[in-house]
N, C-alpha and C positions, 0 to 999 in steps of 0.2 A: 526963634532961631531960624535963620535962613540957611538951607542946605541944598544939596544937589537934587533932592526929591521934592523941594518946596519949602514952605514956611510951616513951622510947628511951634506951639506954645511950650516953653520949658521953664523949669524952676532953676534959678541960679544960686549957687552957694559959694561963699568966699572961704577958702581953706588955706592952710599952710602945709607944705609937704616936706617931710624929712626922710632921707634915704639912710636908714640906720646902719646897714651892713654893706652898702654899695659904694661908699666913698664919694658919692655925688654931692655937690653943694645943695643945701636946702633951697626950696622955693617959698619965700615968705608970704607972698600973696598970689593966689591963683583962683580964678573964677571957674567953677565947674558947672556945666550945663547937664541937667538930668533929662535924658531923652531915651526912649525905647529903641533898642537895636532892631534893625530890620530882621525879619525871620531868617533870612539866608545866612546871617552872621551870628545869630544867637548861640549856636552850638559851639563855635570855635573861639569867639571873642567876648570879653567882658566889658571892654571899653575901647575908646579911641583917644590917642594923644593928638592934640592940635598943634598947629605951627607955633603958637605962643610958648609951648613947652619945648618942642623939637628944635627951635632955633637956638636954644641954650646949649645944645649938645653936639658933639661930633660922634657920628655912628659909623661903624664899620662892620659889614656882614661878610663872613667867610662861609661860602656855600659848602666846600668840602668838609669843613670842621663843624658845620651847622651851629655856628656861634655868632652872636651879636654882641659887639663891644660898644659900650657907651661911655664917653668921656665928657666932662664939662670943662676941659682945658685942651689946648692944641697939642697934637701928637706929632711925631715925625712925618705922619701922613697928611698933616694939615695943608701943605702946599697943594696936594692933589685935589682937595675939596674946595679950595678958594676960588 
């Protein structure tokens, strides 16, 4: 895998992802790279979503409410993000 910090060997796994309670559409084929998180991130994060997953969703973060909303369909706010 090539990243910001250089190249590293990684094992890849092909998986299918279902969101049972979230109402998001399943992702039938997804390649997962197993890499060690940098020490600075290990305490707070368990993983990172790549652009191949994020491009499927519309995300809206409300700072005052401390809420992240994820949709796999366009909302009334879709025009703002286009």
